[in-house]
C-alpha positions as MATLAB code, in Angstrom:
seq = 'LETDEVIHTISSVRQNPSNPIPQATSGPSRLCPPPNLSHFSVLTLRPQTFSSTAPEAETSEFSDSSCNSMALPVVDADYLKEIDKARRDLRALIAYKNCAPIMLRLAWHDAGTYDKSTKSGGPNGSIRNDEELAHGANSGLKIALGFCEEVKAKHPKITYADLFQLAGVVAVEVTGGPTIEFVPGRKDSKVSPKEGRLPDAKQVCMFVVILGSNSTFSGATVC';
ca = [
     109.729   89.153  -73.274;
     108.729   91.334  -70.374;
     106.485   89.415  -68.160;
     107.535   90.722  -64.837;
     104.698   93.224  -64.386;
     102.002   90.545  -65.097;
     103.598   87.924  -62.806;
     104.230   90.500  -60.183;
     100.464   91.376  -60.142;
      99.607   87.763  -59.682;
     102.301   87.405  -56.917;
     101.065   90.501  -55.115;
      97.492   89.132  -55.035;
      98.478   85.717  -53.749;
     101.102   86.618  -51.197;
     100.362   88.224  -47.881;
     103.444   90.182  -46.878;
     102.472   89.784  -43.111;
     103.129   86.087  -43.309;
     106.403   84.744  -41.959;
     108.974   83.633  -44.379;
     108.522   79.952  -45.068;
     111.623   77.831  -44.264;
     112.837   74.862  -46.022;
     111.239   71.647  -44.803;
     112.140   68.054  -45.019;
     108.912   66.917  -46.661;
     109.060   64.790  -49.780;
     108.916   66.492  -53.254;
     106.529   65.250  -55.961;
     108.925   64.036  -58.584;
     106.621   61.781  -60.801;
     105.429   62.780  -64.278;
     101.685   63.931  -64.462;
      99.325   61.106  -65.467;
      98.301   62.924  -68.667;
     101.460   63.658  -70.698;
      99.644   64.962  -73.708;
      99.433   68.540  -72.498;
     102.565   70.290  -71.264;
     103.194   73.762  -69.971;
     106.510   75.357  -70.622;
     107.667   74.266  -67.283;
     106.921   70.572  -67.944;
     108.569   70.307  -71.342;
     109.930   66.817  -71.578;
     113.732   66.850  -70.908;
     116.396   64.943  -72.695;
     117.357   61.512  -71.424;
     120.856   61.653  -69.761;
     123.055   59.451  -67.762;
     123.159   59.434  -63.915;
     126.170   61.790  -64.024;
     124.293   64.374  -66.160;
     127.116   65.230  -68.499;
     127.025   68.474  -70.313;
     125.764   68.318  -73.896;
     127.830   69.737  -76.652;
     124.709   70.660  -78.788;
     121.302   71.908  -77.921;
     119.474   69.535  -80.182;
     116.658   67.487  -78.542;
     116.632   63.721  -79.123;
     113.737   62.606  -81.392;
     113.288   59.486  -79.290;
     112.980   61.506  -76.180;
     110.464   63.967  -77.602;
     108.440   61.649  -79.684;
     108.166   58.492  -77.544;
     108.007   60.519  -74.207;
     110.329   58.076  -72.592;
     111.154   58.835  -69.035;
     114.614   60.324  -68.658;
     117.105   58.089  -66.889;
     118.330   59.574  -63.550;
     119.580   57.785  -60.547;
     118.185   57.867  -56.919;
     120.979   60.356  -55.709;
     120.111   62.805  -58.469;
     116.435   62.617  -57.434;
     117.443   63.254  -53.853;
     119.370   66.372  -54.934;
     116.383   67.621  -56.817;
     114.228   67.191  -53.774;
     116.813   69.181  -51.606;
     117.103   71.908  -54.263;
     113.353   72.285  -54.465;
     113.118   73.009  -50.859;
     116.013   75.441  -50.939;
     114.450   77.215  -53.851;
     111.235   77.606  -52.159;
     112.918   79.175  -49.005;
     115.048   81.333  -51.266;
     112.235   82.558  -53.477;
     109.935   83.265  -50.605;
     112.697   85.219  -48.735;
     113.893   87.233  -51.782;
     110.363   87.719  -53.112;
     111.726   86.935  -56.610;
     109.071   84.634  -57.984;
     108.386   86.924  -61.032;
     111.866   86.985  -62.329;
     112.609   83.261  -61.540;
     109.525   82.227  -63.563;
     110.626   84.516  -66.307;
     114.081   82.855  -66.292;
     112.456   79.503  -66.742;
     110.290   80.596  -69.505;
     113.069   82.381  -71.465;
     115.355   79.346  -71.229;
     112.459   77.151  -72.601;
     110.820   79.472  -74.984;
     113.613   79.351  -77.450;
     112.753   75.918  -78.658;
     112.514   75.540  -82.516;
     110.536   72.622  -83.868;
     112.159   72.565  -87.202;
     115.669   72.282  -85.995;
     114.851   70.659  -82.645;
     117.285   73.157  -81.065;
     117.064   75.509  -78.220;
     114.607   74.905  -75.360;
     115.104   74.190  -71.673;
     118.783   73.368  -71.836;
     120.362   75.897  -69.495;
     121.955   77.804  -72.327;
     120.500   81.213  -71.070;
     123.487   81.213  -68.661;
     125.799   81.724  -71.652;
     126.906   85.302  -71.983;
     125.926   85.346  -75.638;
     122.311   84.419  -74.907;
     122.012   86.468  -71.680;
     122.979   89.560  -73.796;
     119.770   89.122  -75.945;
     117.351   92.039  -75.594;
     114.625   89.849  -74.380;
     116.743   88.613  -71.478;
     117.353   91.937  -70.133;
     117.531   91.826  -66.133;
     117.669   88.010  -65.981;
     121.355   88.145  -64.645;
     119.685   88.749  -61.205;
     117.770   85.462  -61.365;
     120.873   83.586  -62.657;
     122.610   84.896  -59.553;
     119.757   83.444  -57.284;
     120.065   80.117  -59.073;
     123.741   80.033  -58.541;
     123.249   80.230  -54.789;
     121.196   76.961  -55.016;
     123.700   75.456  -57.633;
     126.513   75.907  -55.248;
     124.676   73.554  -52.713;
     123.714   71.074  -55.264;
     126.398   71.054  -57.997;
     125.323   67.750  -59.399;
     122.022   69.289  -60.718;
     122.181   70.563  -64.289;
     121.403   74.266  -64.921;
     118.711   73.191  -67.390;
     116.864   71.283  -64.537;
     117.533   73.987  -61.996;
     116.168   76.782  -64.078;
     112.991   74.815  -64.804;
     112.686   73.734  -61.164;
     112.900   77.352  -60.141;
     109.930   78.226  -62.370;
     107.836   75.346  -60.871;
     108.666   76.541  -57.307;
     107.994   80.150  -58.174;
     104.433   79.125  -59.147;
     103.972   77.269  -55.989;
     105.299   79.911  -53.698;
     102.828   82.555  -55.107;
      99.857   80.269  -54.319;
      99.621   78.332  -57.618;
      99.363   74.527  -57.861;
     102.164   71.984  -57.131;
     103.535   71.194  -60.521;
     104.895   67.755  -61.182;
     108.604   68.021  -62.078;
     110.457   65.512  -64.310;
     114.237   65.995  -64.029;
     116.677   64.847  -66.604;
     117.601   67.952  -68.970;
     121.031   68.222  -70.274;
     123.054   71.528  -70.283;
     124.127   72.956  -73.437;
     127.018   75.339  -74.566;
     125.066   76.350  -77.690;
     122.903   79.378  -77.574;
     120.164   80.081  -80.199;
     120.395   83.267  -82.303;
     118.507   86.237  -80.988;
     114.933   86.647  -82.109;
     113.159   83.611  -80.938;
     111.534   85.344  -78.060;
     109.178   88.230  -78.769;
     108.912   91.546  -77.210;
     105.827   92.336  -74.928;
     103.677   93.430  -77.807;
     103.952   90.101  -79.609;
     103.128   87.713  -76.930;
      99.840   86.110  -77.858;
     100.892   85.340  -81.527;
     104.141   84.023  -80.220;
     102.258   81.480  -77.975;
     100.096   80.337  -80.892;
     102.999   79.564  -83.170;
     105.531   78.430  -80.328;
     108.070   76.091  -81.750;
     106.645   76.336  -85.335;
     109.593   78.487  -86.774;
     106.977   80.911  -88.155;
     107.349   84.696  -88.004;
     105.429   86.668  -85.428;
     106.188   90.037  -86.725;
     103.520   92.497  -86.214;
     101.549   90.503  -83.831;
      99.688   92.371  -80.893;
      98.834   91.686  -77.393;
      95.236   90.216  -77.186;
];
């Protein structure tokens, strides 16, 4: 899914190159879930519940109890503090590198593989796996992974799954978009979905309509 051109246009309109590069600040991060949990964007997909140590999952399957009951994930105070620090570091990095488009694309491509019928894929950090990164739709995203690794090195406790989605949230903010409430608690997975769950650029609209339904989007066109 090639979204760089569209997002870059938005980024160019919203950003003023003459402005000084914003530095990381010590202000608090908004970590509470949004009041209305019935409508999610890709970046606010409900994470899986995990323990305070955030162990790596052996499968990519989402928990029914987590998805259906919308129960808040269990994370400890230290993890929330790390999320807050990582958010500030991401903000400074994305503004300095001017990499909002590709960071948002990374978040979307990690999340957009979710399959409703098998409850597999989704925002679980599996896009970092060589197998998935080699998918045609993910071309060029190794650059974004490298940027995220810089932040991961400072905050190793944070899962890749949370880090990638947080990067997308911050990318929206840096380009002048709204501050998006972020709910941490996603597990990492070693299991990558088969190639084909993400469309090429000419199939975007139909893909969004059937997202997660396991239906085919062959032949769809951009609207």
